[in-house]
Backbone as numpy.savetxt, mean C-alpha at the origin, in Angstrom:
# Nx Ny Nz CAx CAy CAz Cx Cy Cz
-14.44 -60.07 -23.19 -15.09 -58.95 -23.03 -14.43 -57.69 -23.24
-14.83 -56.79 -24.05 -13.70 -55.58 -24.28 -14.33 -54.49 -23.27
-13.48 -53.86 -22.59 -13.86 -52.85 -21.59 -13.05 -51.57 -22.06
-13.84 -50.39 -22.08 -13.10 -49.31 -22.43 -12.40 -48.54 -21.37
-11.14 -48.34 -21.64 -10.54 -47.57 -20.60 -10.75 -46.22 -20.27
-10.93 -45.88 -19.10 -11.38 -44.43 -18.88 -10.20 -43.36 -19.28
-10.78 -42.29 -19.98 -9.74 -41.28 -20.39 -8.92 -40.74 -19.19
-7.78 -40.49 -19.38 -6.95 -39.89 -18.27 -7.37 -38.37 -18.27
-7.46 -37.98 -17.14 -7.85 -36.61 -16.79 -6.67 -35.48 -16.82
-6.84 -34.36 -16.75 -5.90 -33.38 -16.86 -4.71 -33.57 -15.75
-3.63 -33.55 -16.07 -2.47 -33.72 -15.17 -2.11 -35.15 -14.84
-2.79 -36.18 -15.57 -2.38 -37.46 -15.21 -0.95 -37.97 -15.45
-0.24 -37.12 -16.27 1.31 -37.49 -16.34 1.77 -36.07 -16.05
2.00 -35.76 -14.87 2.16 -34.18 -14.38 3.67 -34.08 -14.74
4.55 -34.99 -14.85 6.03 -34.76 -14.87 6.28 -34.27 -16.33
6.86 -33.05 -16.52 7.18 -32.44 -17.64 6.01 -31.88 -18.37
4.85 -31.77 -17.72 3.71 -31.23 -18.49 4.00 -29.74 -18.55
3.47 -29.15 -19.75 3.55 -27.56 -19.95 2.16 -27.14 -20.08
1.57 -26.18 -19.26 0.45 -25.59 -19.40 0.47 -24.46 -20.45
-0.34 -24.65 -21.37 -0.49 -23.58 -22.36 -1.35 -22.48 -21.93
-1.02 -21.32 -21.68 -1.89 -20.19 -21.35 -1.86 -19.21 -22.50
-2.93 -18.92 -23.18 -3.07 -17.97 -24.27 -2.77 -16.47 -23.70
-2.26 -15.63 -24.67 -1.95 -14.30 -24.25 -3.03 -13.60 -24.21
-3.14 -12.30 -23.52 -4.30 -11.42 -23.50 -4.98 -11.09 -24.83
-4.24 -10.84 -25.73 -4.84 -10.45 -27.20 -5.52 -11.66 -27.54
-5.09 -12.90 -27.57 -5.68 -14.03 -28.11 -7.05 -14.29 -27.41
-7.02 -14.04 -26.01 -8.27 -14.20 -25.27 -9.25 -13.16 -25.76
-8.83 -11.92 -25.85 -9.68 -10.96 -26.23 -10.42 -11.22 -27.60
-9.55 -11.66 -28.46 -10.19 -12.14 -29.82 -11.16 -13.06 -29.71
-10.79 -14.19 -28.78 -11.72 -15.29 -28.68 -12.98 -14.89 -28.10
-12.92 -14.03 -27.09 -14.16 -13.55 -26.46 -15.05 -12.66 -27.53
-14.46 -11.75 -28.13 -15.03 -10.98 -29.19 -15.80 -12.02 -30.24
-15.13 -13.01 -30.62 -15.80 -13.89 -31.54 -16.96 -14.73 -30.81
-16.79 -15.32 -29.58 -17.80 -16.04 -28.94 -18.91 -15.24 -28.43
-18.63 -13.99 -28.31 -19.82 -13.10 -27.73 -19.97 -12.00 -28.66
-20.04 -12.29 -29.88 -20.41 -11.06 -30.81 -21.73 -10.54 -30.56
-22.64 -11.56 -30.26 -24.18 -11.01 -29.98 -24.19 -10.12 -28.85
-23.46 -10.23 -27.87 -23.41 -9.28 -26.76 -22.87 -7.89 -27.15
-21.90 -7.89 -27.87 -21.20 -6.73 -28.55 -22.13 -5.91 -29.35
-22.86 -6.68 -30.25 -23.83 -6.02 -31.11 -25.12 -5.36 -30.40
-25.37 -6.16 -29.30 -26.58 -5.52 -28.51 -26.08 -4.39 -27.71
-24.91 -4.31 -27.24 -24.31 -3.21 -26.56 -24.22 -2.14 -27.44
-23.80 -2.16 -28.86 -23.81 -0.99 -29.75 -25.15 -0.55 -29.89
-26.18 -1.53 -30.12 -27.50 -1.09 -30.47 -28.00 -0.30 -29.23
-27.84 -0.71 -28.07 -28.35 0.06 -26.98 -27.61 1.41 -26.61
-26.35 1.43 -26.90 -25.72 2.63 -26.58 -26.01 3.74 -27.71
-26.45 3.32 -28.82 -26.80 4.16 -29.87 -28.06 4.86 -29.40
-29.02 3.89 -28.84 -30.31 4.29 -28.46 -30.13 5.36 -27.17
-29.18 4.99 -26.36 -28.77 5.89 -25.17 -28.35 7.23 -25.69
-27.61 7.32 -26.75 -27.13 8.50 -27.29 -28.27 9.45 -27.67
-29.27 8.75 -28.36 -30.33 9.49 -28.83 -31.19 9.91 -27.66
-31.30 9.12 -26.47 -32.10 9.58 -25.41 -31.30 10.64 -24.74
-30.07 10.67 -24.59 -29.48 11.60 -23.87 -29.39 12.96 -24.75
-29.41 12.70 -26.08 -29.52 14.15 -26.86 -30.97 14.78 -26.84
-32.02 14.06 -26.43 -33.24 14.36 -26.41 -33.79 14.95 -25.00
-33.04 14.16 -23.97 -33.47 14.38 -22.59 -32.45 14.58 -21.69
-31.31 14.98 -22.19 -30.13 14.96 -21.21 -30.29 16.32 -20.35
-30.99 17.13 -20.67 -31.24 18.31 -19.95 -32.32 18.26 -18.88
-32.92 16.96 -18.85 -33.92 16.75 -17.91 -35.31 16.16 -18.32
-36.00 15.26 -17.70 -37.14 14.66 -18.06 -38.27 15.78 -17.82
-39.17 15.83 -18.74 -40.20 16.75 -18.69 -41.54 16.23 -18.46
-41.87 15.09 -18.60 -43.16 14.44 -18.47 -43.24 13.11 -17.88
-44.41 12.72 -17.32 -44.47 11.22 -16.93 -44.36 10.21 -17.94
-44.82 10.62 -19.14 -44.59 9.68 -20.25 -43.24 9.34 -20.54
-42.39 10.38 -20.68 -40.93 10.34 -20.79 -40.19 9.46 -19.71
-40.68 9.93 -18.49 -40.17 9.26 -17.33 -40.40 7.63 -17.37
-41.69 7.28 -17.76 -41.97 5.89 -17.73 -41.08 5.33 -18.87
-40.93 5.82 -20.00 -40.10 5.21 -21.01 -38.74 5.08 -20.63
-38.14 6.17 -19.73 -36.91 6.10 -19.15 -36.67 5.04 -18.07
-37.60 4.59 -17.31 -37.62 3.63 -16.33 -37.30 2.35 -17.18
-38.31 2.08 -18.21 -38.06 0.81 -18.95 -36.83 0.74 -19.64
-36.18 1.95 -20.18 -35.02 1.90 -20.79 -33.85 1.55 -19.75
-34.00 2.21 -18.58 -32.95 1.96 -17.53 -32.86 0.46 -17.18
-34.14 -0.09 -16.97 -34.14 -1.47 -16.67 -33.65 -2.30 -17.66
-33.81 -2.05 -18.95 -33.20 -2.74 -20.09 -31.65 -2.76 -20.30
-31.23 -1.55 -19.93 -29.85 -1.37 -19.91 -29.10 -2.23 -18.81
-29.75 -1.95 -17.61 -29.23 -2.75 -16.54 -29.24 -4.29 -16.70
-30.30 -4.81 -17.33 -30.42 -6.21 -17.56 -29.38 -6.72 -18.47
-29.07 -5.85 -19.56 -28.09 -6.38 -20.52 -26.68 -6.25 -19.87
-26.37 -5.12 -18.91 -25.24 -5.13 -18.20 -25.09 -6.29 -17.38
-26.24 -6.94 -16.56 -26.13 -7.89 -15.62 -25.85 -9.19 -16.54
-26.31 -9.14 -17.68 -26.07 -10.50 -18.61 -24.74 -10.67 -18.89
-24.13 -9.44 -19.15 -22.53 -9.41 -19.45 -21.80 -9.84 -18.28
-22.24 -9.27 -17.08 -21.50 -9.49 -15.95 -21.70 -11.01 -15.58
-22.69 -11.57 -15.83 -22.99 -12.94 -15.56 -21.96 -13.91 -16.38
-21.93 -13.55 -17.67 -20.94 -14.26 -18.63 -19.56 -14.02 -18.16
-19.16 -12.84 -17.73 -17.88 -12.40 -17.19 -17.62 -13.40 -16.11
-18.34 -13.38 -15.04 -18.09 -14.20 -13.92 -17.89 -15.64 -14.20
-18.90 -16.18 -15.15 -18.65 -17.42 -15.63 -17.26 -17.75 -15.98
-16.75 -16.95 -16.97 -15.51 -17.23 -17.68 -14.37 -16.99 -16.67
-14.70 -16.14 -15.61 -13.49 -15.77 -14.88 -13.33 -16.77 -13.66
-14.27 -17.47 -13.22 -14.37 -18.50 -12.15 -13.25 -19.40 -12.14
-13.09 -20.14 -13.38 -11.89 -21.10 -13.39 -10.37 -20.36 -13.37
-10.45 -19.17 -13.94 -9.19 -18.38 -13.83 -8.88 -17.95 -12.51
-9.86 -17.60 -11.56 -9.63 -17.21 -10.41 -9.32 -18.49 -9.54
-9.86 -19.57 -9.80 -9.54 -20.74 -9.00 -8.06 -21.16 -9.43
-7.65 -21.05 -10.72 -6.28 -21.37 -11.04 -5.36 -20.32 -10.38
-5.75 -18.88 -10.39 -4.74 -18.15 -9.65 -4.75 -18.31 -8.38
-5.95 -18.79 -7.69 -5.61 -19.10 -6.29 -4.71 -20.20 -5.88
-4.93 -21.32 -6.82 -3.88 -22.39 -6.64 -2.52 -22.00 -6.93
-2.31 -21.12 -7.85 -0.95 -20.78 -8.12 -0.39 -19.86 -6.93
-1.21 -18.97 -6.32 -0.62 -18.27 -5.26 -0.51 -19.21 -4.00
-1.41 -20.11 -3.95 -1.21 -20.98 -2.64 0.02 -21.70 -2.93
0.33 -22.33 -3.94 1.59 -23.08 -4.22 2.78 -22.27 -4.02
2.96 -21.25 -4.92 4.20 -20.40 -4.86 4.25 -19.49 -3.69
3.23 -18.92 -3.14 3.23 -17.84 -2.02 2.91 -18.51 -0.78
1.82 -19.03 -0.50 1.75 -19.78 0.84 2.63 -20.91 1.24
2.84 -21.72 0.10 3.66 -22.87 0.39 5.06 -22.65 0.23
5.41 -21.74 -0.58 6.81 -21.50 -0.86 7.42 -20.19 -0.21
7.00 -19.00 -0.88 7.62 -17.83 -0.55 7.38 -17.12 0.79
6.10 -17.52 1.25 5.77 -16.90 2.46 6.65 -17.13 3.78
6.82 -18.56 3.83 7.75 -19.15 4.91 9.15 -18.60 4.71
9.64 -18.67 3.52 11.15 -18.17 3.28 11.06 -16.73 3.75
10.12 -15.75 3.14 10.16 -14.43 3.63 10.07 -14.06 4.92
9.21 -14.95 5.87 8.96 -14.79 7.14 10.32 -15.04 7.90
11.10 -16.10 7.41 12.37 -16.43 7.99 13.34 -15.32 7.66
13.38 -14.64 6.46 14.27 -13.65 6.24 14.05 -12.44 7.05
12.60 -12.06 7.21 12.20 -11.03 8.13 12.89 -11.19 9.60
12.77 -12.35 9.98 13.30 -12.59 11.46 14.81 -12.47 11.49
15.42 -12.99 10.48 17.01 -12.72 10.51 17.29 -11.27 10.41
16.57 -10.54 9.56 16.75 -8.99 9.29 16.47 -8.28 10.53
15.55 -8.81 11.25 15.12 -8.14 12.63 16.28 -8.30 13.62
16.85 -9.53 13.68 18.12 -9.64 14.48 19.19 -8.87 14.05
19.43 -8.82 12.66 20.43 -8.05 12.25 20.23 -6.39 12.74
19.02 -5.95 12.58 18.66 -4.59 13.03 18.96 -4.30 14.45
18.73 -5.21 15.32 19.07 -5.04 16.48 20.56 -4.93 16.92
21.22 -5.87 16.15 22.76 -5.70 16.13 23.25 -4.43 15.86
22.87 -4.07 14.62 23.34 -2.71 13.99 22.84 -1.50 14.64
21.69 -1.44 15.08 21.31 -0.25 16.01 22.02 -0.30 17.29
22.32 -1.51 17.97 23.28 -1.37 19.15 24.64 -0.91 18.88
25.15 -1.16 17.76 26.46 -0.72 17.36 26.31 0.79 17.01
25.34 1.27 16.33 25.14 2.65 16.28 24.95 3.42 17.43
24.30 2.95 18.31 24.00 3.55 19.59 25.28 3.72 20.49
26.03 2.64 20.48 27.41 2.65 21.09 28.18 3.47 20.62
28.32 3.75 19.30 29.41 4.62 18.59 28.79 6.04 18.85
27.63 6.24 18.85 26.98 7.73 19.27 27.35 8.01 20.69
27.17 7.12 21.45 27.65 7.39 22.92 28.98 7.70 23.18
29.93 6.98 22.44 31.34 7.16 22.43 31.74 8.64 21.98
30.94 8.89 20.81 31.21 10.15 20.36 30.83 11.46 21.11
29.63 11.12 21.71 28.98 12.02 22.70 30.01 12.37 23.90
30.34 11.35 24.47 31.33 11.46 25.49 32.69 12.09 25.10
33.21 11.82 23.97 34.50 12.42 23.55 34.33 13.91 23.15
33.05 14.21 22.67 32.84 15.72 22.37 32.65 16.35 23.71
31.93 15.81 24.80 31.83 16.40 26.01 33.12 16.65 26.72
33.89 15.58 26.70 35.17 15.63 27.33 36.01 16.93 26.81
36.08 16.99 25.32 36.85 17.85 24.58 36.28 19.20 25.11
34.93 19.39 25.05 34.41 20.74 25.45 34.85 21.24 26.82
34.85 20.12 27.70 35.14 20.53 29.03 36.45 20.97 29.22
37.38 20.23 28.52 38.72 20.76 28.46 38.99 21.99 27.90
38.29 22.31 26.73 38.42 23.75 25.99 37.83 24.78 27.03
36.64 24.53 27.67 36.22 25.45 28.59 37.12 25.77 29.83
37.52 24.89 30.30 38.51 24.90 31.56 39.85 25.68 31.14
40.29 25.20 29.94 41.57 25.96 29.51 41.29 27.42 29.26
39.97 27.75 28.71 39.70 29.19 28.49 39.50 29.92 29.65
38.88 29.22 30.76 38.73 29.92 31.93 39.89 30.17 32.68
40.96 29.34 32.56 42.16 29.48 33.19 42.98 30.54 32.55
42.94 30.58 31.27 43.65 31.58 30.44 43.18 32.83 30.85
41.79 33.04 30.93 41.19 34.31 31.28 41.73 34.84 32.54
41.72 33.92 33.60 42.21 34.25 35.06 43.54 34.73 34.89
44.59 33.92 34.31 45.96 34.12 34.36 46.53 35.20 33.32
45.71 35.35 32.33 46.34 36.26 31.28 47.62 35.74 30.57
47.77 34.46 30.65 48.85 33.64 30.15 48.57 33.52 28.78
49.42 34.07 27.78 49.26 33.99 26.34 49.39 32.28 25.88
50.38 31.60 26.49 50.45 30.18 26.03 49.38 29.53 26.45
48.60 29.72 27.79 47.50 29.07 28.06 46.33 29.56 26.97
46.39 30.71 26.67 45.34 31.19 25.77 45.32 30.34 24.52
46.56 30.17 24.02 46.89 29.49 22.80 46.39 27.90 22.87
46.71 27.45 23.95 46.30 25.95 24.22 44.73 25.99 24.29
44.00 26.85 24.85 42.60 27.10 25.07 42.04 27.16 23.52
42.58 27.97 22.60 42.04 28.06 21.18 42.18 26.50 20.52
43.36 25.89 20.81 43.59 24.66 20.25 42.59 23.55 20.63
42.23 23.70 22.08 41.27 22.84 22.65 40.12 23.05 22.11
39.66 24.41 21.77 38.38 24.70 21.38 38.15 24.20 19.88
39.24 24.24 19.12 39.13 23.77 17.95 38.96 22.14 17.69
39.75 21.58 18.67 39.58 19.97 18.89 38.05 19.70 19.33
37.53 20.63 20.15 36.19 20.30 20.50 35.02 20.73 19.60
35.34 21.49 18.76 34.43 21.76 17.53 34.64 20.62 16.58
35.73 20.13 16.42 35.78 19.00 15.35 35.09 17.82 15.93
35.31 17.49 17.33 34.55 16.24 17.79 32.91 16.59 17.70
32.51 17.83 17.99 31.11 18.10 17.90 30.56 17.96 16.38
31.54 18.35 15.52 30.98 18.28 14.13 30.86 16.87 13.57
31.46 15.85 14.04 31.31 14.57 13.53 30.47 13.61 14.52
29.75 14.27 15.28 28.87 13.44 16.21 27.93 12.60 15.51
27.19 13.04 14.40 26.16 12.35 13.67 26.79 11.96 12.23
28.08 12.18 11.84 28.53 11.91 10.54 28.96 10.58 10.45
28.53 9.76 9.32 28.82 8.52 8.94 28.40 7.62 9.98
27.41 7.77 10.67 26.87 6.72 11.53 26.23 5.36 10.82
25.73 5.76 9.66 25.11 4.70 8.82 26.27 3.58 8.45
27.42 4.17 8.11 28.52 3.23 7.85 29.01 2.35 9.12
28.75 2.94 10.29 29.16 2.15 11.35 28.22 0.89 11.55
26.95 1.03 11.21 25.97 -0.03 11.31 26.09 -1.00 10.12
26.67 -0.73 9.03 26.71 -1.48 7.74 27.48 -2.72 7.97
26.86 -3.89 7.51 27.44 -5.27 7.65 27.49 -5.96 6.33
28.58 -6.33 6.02 28.87 -7.07 4.80 29.08 -8.61 5.04
28.47 -9.45 4.14 28.68 -11.06 4.21 29.75 -11.41 3.27
30.25 -12.58 3.48 31.37 -13.11 2.62 30.67 -13.40 1.24
29.35 -13.65 1.19 28.96 -14.03 -0.11 28.36 -12.79 -0.87
28.74 -11.59 -0.29 28.29 -10.52 -1.02 27.09 -9.68 -0.67
26.49 -10.08 0.35 25.38 -9.56 0.98 25.75 -8.31 1.77
24.96 -7.16 1.62 25.25 -5.95 2.50 24.12 -5.67 3.21
24.13 -5.46 4.51 22.94 -5.11 5.37 23.18 -3.76 5.86
22.28 -2.61 5.67 22.46 -1.39 6.06 21.15 -0.91 6.78
21.24 0.16 7.68 20.21 0.53 8.36 19.67 1.80 7.48
18.35 1.66 7.16 17.85 2.75 6.51 16.76 3.44 7.20
16.55 4.84 6.92 15.67 5.52 7.74 14.14 5.09 7.44
13.45 4.88 8.51 11.89 4.53 8.26 11.27 5.33 9.36
10.51 6.40 8.85 9.83 7.27 9.74 8.45 6.64 10.06
8.08 6.52 11.21 6.61 5.97 11.62 6.09 6.93 12.77
5.13 6.45 13.37 4.64 7.38 14.37 3.73 6.48 15.39
3.37 7.08 16.48 2.59 6.42 17.47 1.72 7.73 18.07
0.42 7.60 18.40 -0.31 8.50 18.99 0.03 8.63 20.61
0.40 9.79 21.10 0.65 9.98 22.63 -0.44 10.75 23.10
-1.08 11.64 22.58 -2.18 12.38 22.99 -3.05 12.72 21.78
-4.25 11.93 21.72 -5.15 12.16 20.45 -5.66 13.56 20.57
-5.92 14.10 21.78 -6.58 15.34 21.86 -5.81 16.40 21.24
-4.45 16.35 21.08 -3.53 17.35 20.46 -3.27 17.14 19.06
-3.93 16.07 18.53 -3.68 15.97 16.92 -4.53 16.97 16.17
-3.94 17.77 15.22 -4.68 18.76 14.45 -5.79 18.15 13.67
-6.77 18.68 13.57 -7.96 18.19 12.84 -7.64 17.73 11.49
-6.76 18.42 10.74 -6.35 18.15 9.39 -5.84 16.66 9.36
-5.32 16.11 10.43 -4.84 14.81 10.41 -5.80 13.80 10.92
-6.96 14.18 11.09 -7.98 13.14 11.61 -9.08 12.86 10.42
-9.40 11.75 10.27 -10.34 11.34 9.24 -11.59 10.71 9.77
-12.67 10.67 9.15 -13.89 10.10 9.62 -13.93 8.66 9.05
-14.48 7.73 9.72 -14.51 6.41 9.39 -15.89 6.29 8.50
-15.65 6.55 7.17 -16.89 6.53 6.32 -17.67 5.26 6.31
-16.86 4.19 6.48 -17.73 2.90 6.49 -18.49 2.87 7.62
-17.95 3.05 8.82 -18.73 2.98 10.11 -19.84 3.90 10.17
-19.74 5.22 9.66 -20.84 6.10 9.64 -21.99 5.54 8.78
-21.69 5.23 7.61 -22.75 4.71 6.63 -23.32 3.59 7.34
-22.63 2.57 7.96 -23.40 1.48 8.42 -24.30 1.92 9.49
-23.95 3.02 10.34 -24.72 3.20 11.51 -25.99 4.05 11.08
-25.98 4.83 9.96 -27.19 5.64 9.67 -28.10 4.84 8.61
-27.61 3.61 8.21 -28.20 3.09 7.08 -29.74 2.62 7.57
-30.68 2.54 6.78 -31.98 2.07 7.15 -32.78 3.14 7.85
-34.24 2.87 7.86 -35.27 3.75 8.52 -34.88 3.93 9.99
-34.22 2.84 10.51 -34.09 3.01 12.23 -32.43 3.20 12.43
-31.78 3.87 11.38 -30.37 4.11 11.66 -30.27 5.28 12.59
-29.01 5.43 12.87 -28.64 6.71 13.92 -28.87 7.90 12.98
-29.32 8.96 13.67 -29.75 10.15 12.99 -28.91 11.31 13.70
-28.25 11.12 14.81 -27.68 12.19 15.52 -26.13 11.95 15.92
-25.30 12.43 15.16 -23.92 12.37 15.38 -23.21 13.71 15.27
-22.67 14.17 16.41 -22.17 15.54 16.72 -21.29 15.83 15.57
-21.38 16.96 14.94 -20.57 17.46 13.82 -20.96 16.89 12.63
-22.04 16.19 12.47 -22.46 15.63 11.01 -23.80 16.11 10.79
-24.15 16.34 9.52 -25.47 16.53 9.05 -25.95 15.36 8.43
-26.88 14.49 9.03 -27.50 13.32 8.52 -28.78 13.64 7.81
-28.88 13.44 6.48 -30.02 13.81 5.76 -30.37 12.73 4.82
-31.57 12.57 4.31 -32.20 11.70 3.31 -31.97 12.12 1.95
-31.12 11.39 1.18 -30.99 11.82 -0.16 -31.51 10.64 -1.12
-32.71 10.78 -1.36 -33.34 9.51 -2.11 -32.66 9.33 -3.35
-32.63 8.00 -3.77 -31.81 7.71 -4.98 -32.89 6.77 -5.82
-32.97 6.99 -7.13 -33.81 5.99 -7.96 -33.27 4.75 -8.17
-34.27 3.94 -7.82 -34.00 2.43 -8.04 -34.87 1.77 -9.03
-34.37 1.42 -10.10 -35.44 0.73 -11.25 -35.16 -0.93 -11.11
-36.43 -1.44 -11.09 -36.43 -2.83 -10.78 -37.34 -3.55 -12.17
């Protein structure tokens, strides 16, 4: 008895398989061919809309025209929804494929590696910031010591009137100024780290903020949570009194 072997499904011989993905131009041409009726209907309706807008773009003047406008708006919306349904149907497998690709390459591969790299970089940052802080403290101490020596010699020179001591005071002041001038110079280089494989880790400025006193933040830097407000005022039983806001009904036309 002859039995028919079931056909192998996609990916049955996954090793060495190459997935052919058409480019965007090819897809656009395919969709234009397969959905020519939708495109023709679109052109027809947009031509009708152009005539409607030319006649009534300045405003609807009668109930008769308003009734025709309601029918026309519903017809346009239905055609738009029809096109959207086709789009969503075609996009569903593409989205599923995209999610599978992201899951494999991002979730299963790159995310774990990137998280590990971030932890290593964080440890590097702690080390580098500690080096910069230590160097800054050394420079601060050296500058303070040099300034103290210069001030002491200047005071002694003024008391004694000794020209040699005055010369020493001037030299000490020059040295103190040099020490003060390099307090913050080249600190980035102090924190730079080079690896034997060629990697270079450097500290880069990253300005951020934290709120310490909300009441003192200028109004220009505060924003309203639009989503929260709209959720609160939605519906006939929604919130109607929020200090600083005018809550009003702005009726919108809905065609069904």
